[in-house]
N, C-alpha and C positions, 0 to 999 in steps of 0.2 A: 544635641548637647545634653549632658547629664545634669541632674539637679538632685541634691540630697537635702531633705528637710526633716527636722525633728518631728516625730509623730508620737501619738499617745502610747503605742506599744513598742516604740523603737525609732528606727529611721526609715523614711520612705524615699526610695530611689526612683526617679523618673527619667526616662530616656525618650528623646524625640529625634528621629532621623528622616528627613525628607517628608515630613508630615505624618509619619507613622509613629505612634506613641506606645510605650509600655511602662509598667511600673510594678514595684513590689516592695513589701515592708520587711525590714531585717532587724535583728536584735541589736546589732552594733553598727556604728558608722563605718567601720572598716569593711564589714561584710557588704554593706550597701554600696560602698565605692568600688569594691571588687566586682560585684554583679553588674553595676552600671557600665563599667569599662568593658567587660566581656560582652554584655548585651548590645552595647553600641557598636562594637566590632561586628557582631553577628548580623545586626540590622543593616549595616552598611554593605556587608557582603551580599546579603539577601537582595538589597536594592539594586546591586549591580547585575544580578542575574537576569537573563533574558526571560520573557514570559514562558517560553517552552520549557525552561528549567525550573521556573517558579511554580507553575500550575500542574497539578496531577491530572491523569486521564480521568479519574473519578470526578474531579471538579468539572471537567469539560462535559462528560456524559450527563451528569446530573443537571448542569446548567442548561444544556440543550433540551433535555427531557422536560424540565420545569418551565422553560421560557419559550422555546421554539415549537416543540411538538404540539402544544395546545392550540396553535394557530393553524394546524393542518387538518385536512379532512380525515386522514388516516391516523389520527392521534392515538387511539387505543392500540392499534397494531404496532405503531412505532414505539410506544412506551413499553410494551411487552418485550420487544427486541432489545431496547436499551437496558431494561432491568436484567435481561439475560446476559448482556455484556458485562454488567456489574458483578455477576456471579461467575464469570468465565475465567480462563487462564490468561487473559490479557493483563499487562502490568498496570492494574487499576490504580494502585496507590503510589506509583512512581511518576516522575515528571513526564510530561507529554513527549519530550525529546527522546525518551527511551522506547517509545512505541514506534519502532522503525518498520520499514517494509519487510525486513527479515523476520522480525518478531510477529508481524501480521501473517506472514507466510506460514510460520510454524503453527499459529493459531488456526489458520484455514485448514491445514492438513490434519489437525486434531479433531475436526468436526465430524460427527457420525450422522450427518443429515444429507439430504439429497443435494445435487448440484444446484438445482433451482433455489433451494432455501439458502445455500451458502451465498449465491449471487445476490439474493435479496438482502441478506445481512451485511454483505460487503457494500452494497449500495447505501444502506443506512449509515454505516461507518464513514463512508466517503463524504456523505452530506454533512456529517458532524464535523469532520476535519476541515471541510471547505468553509464551514461557518467559523471555525477557529481561525482560519487563515484570512478570510475576507472581512468578517464582521468584528471579531474579537481582537484580531492582530496578535494572536498568541503564537502562531507558527508562520513560517514563510513557504512551507511546502506541504502538500497533502500526501502522506506516505502510502495511502491506499491506492493511489494512482500507479504506484510501482509494483503492485502485487497482481500476479496473474489470476484472473478469475477462471473457474471451471468452465468447460464448454457448456453453452446453453442447452438445456434439454429440448428435445423435439416437442412441438406443440401437440397437445392431445387431439386426436382425430377420432372422436367418439360421438356417435349419435345414438340416442336411446330408441330402440325399436318399439313398435306398437304392442307386440306381445309382451315385452318387458314392462311396458306401462300398465297393461291389464293385470299382470301378476302383482305389480306394486300396489295398485289400487285395492286389489283383493286383500293384500297383506295389511293395508291401512284400515280395512274395515269400511271402505267407501263404496257407495252405490249411488248412481245418479238420482235414484228415486228416494233416497233417505235424507232426512233432515240432518244437518251438521250439528252434532251434539258433543263431540269429543275433540281434544287437541290433535289426536292422531288423524281424524277426518279433516280437520282444518289444514294440516300439513299436506294431506292428499290434494285438496283443492289448490293450495299454494303451488304444489308440484305441477298440477295441470295448467295453472295460470302462467307459470314460468315457461312451460312448453309452448304456450300460445302467444306470449308477449316478449320473451327473452329477458325479463327482469331478473336481476340478480337476487340471490337468497336474502342478503341484507336489506335490499330495497323492499322486498316483499314483507319481511318481518317488521319493517318500520312504516309500512303503508297504513295511513289513517283514512277514515271515511271523509274527512274534510278535503282530502286531495283526490278523491274519486269523483269524476264527473261522468256525464252521459256517455261520451264516446272516447274518453281518454283519462289517464291518471297523471297527476303531477308528481314528479320526484324532485323535491327541493334540495335533497342532499344525496348525491351519488358518489361513486368512486371517481368520476371525472367532473362533469358539469351538470347543472340542473337541466332536466329534460322532461318533455311530455311524451307519454307512451300511448299510442293509439290503441283502442280496444275493438276487437272484432265482435260480432254478435255472440259468438261462443264465449269470448272472454267476459262479456257483460253478464251472460247467464251464470258463469262461474262465480263472479263477484256477488251477484244477487243471492246466491246460495248462502253467502256468509252474513247477510243482513240479519241482525238480531243476535248474532253470536257474541258480539262485543260492541258497545256503543261508540268507542273511540278507535280502537285498533281493528283493522279488517280481519287479521288472522289471530291476534292475541297470543302470539308465541314468540319466544326469544330465539336467537340464533343457536344457542347451545341446545335447547330443547328440540328445535327443528332438526339439527344435525343428528342428535341421538335417535329420534323417532324415524328419520329417514334411513339411517344405518340399520336399525332394528327391522324395519319393514323389508329392506333389501335382503337381509340375512334370512328372514322368515320366508321370503319368496324364493329362496335358493338361488339368488342372483349375485353377481359381482362384476367388477370391471368398470363401473361408472359411478359418478357422484352427482349430487344435486346440481352442481354447476354445469354438468354436461347437458342439463335441460336447456341452457342458454345456447350451447352449440347446436342442439337439435332444433331449437326455435329458429336460429339463423338459417339453417338449411331449409326448413319448411317455408319460412316467410320469403326467402330469396326466390322462390318459384313464382311469387306473386308480385314482387316490386323490383324496381331497378336498384342498382348498387348504391346510388346516392341516397335514395329513400331508406334503404336498409341501414346505411350508416347513421342516418338521422334517427331512426327508431332505436338503434342500439347505443347511441351516444358516442360513436366513433368519430374522431377528428380527422382521420385519414382513411381512404379507401383500402389501403394496405392492411389495416387492422381487420377488415372483413375476411381476409384470407385465413386468419387464425380461427375464426368461428364458422365460416361458410365451408362446409365439407360435403358437397353433393357427391353421390356415387356415380360411377361412369354410366350405369344404365339409366339413371335419372336424367343426366345431361343428354344422353342419346334420345330419350323420349321428347325432350325439348326441341331437338333438331328435326324431328319428323313433321 
């Protein structure tokens, strides 16, 4: 209902529709009445809209980013993806109802990234629309479910050879007899420890001395669940090399710096075709020769034995020697 009141500088028009209020000051009473009538009609029409026509895709993405993403382990990665969506060709400032499976299909085809990256981005979008459906009640159907995903890329089947490791260590300026004095040498030890334990790059970058014990390391925050990583005698010796380098952080290096130094060392060594993460593949292959599959899953934090097949890549001649 509209209300017109005399105001210091004219007439103040106030409108209230279903609890929503709006007001404005006008020079004349006639102008105030006209605006109030028009605004009340607009507000009633807006109130009748369904949530999917009322809320924009931008609202949904920003709401999810600010309220849901912070509760997840992969918050940083997810926020980067959502911010990318906000700059994309998606109908960001249009009602959610206009973000149909056809529109999403066009967006998918415009991406100049790998099939794996597209699948990951579509997974994030699907989670966001599921949240809008189940929690916010803004939509009654998730449009991402009707969009075909690209074929999943084949799992990487790469293990780093010992001669490649030697060349990498030389490029890092690392020697077993030298004291660790540079970040590059710290990354070299991190690389060796990844090969011995299967710890991920992010886990190693975040490793602190308070979580290093005599025969194991505690990883309180991982990609999946908290886990304890057993340490072999060689792993313990590698960690001891880092004592005194930093009082809190074991390796004192960020993920970005680790990535840059690893790439530079690999290029300087004249090598290619593998990444730091392939050290985890290599470690799984090496450790699998010493433990059973259930223990292997426990060490690597896998909830299912089928996940071991992604990382466990023994060569045929290695299996042959086990059978002799």
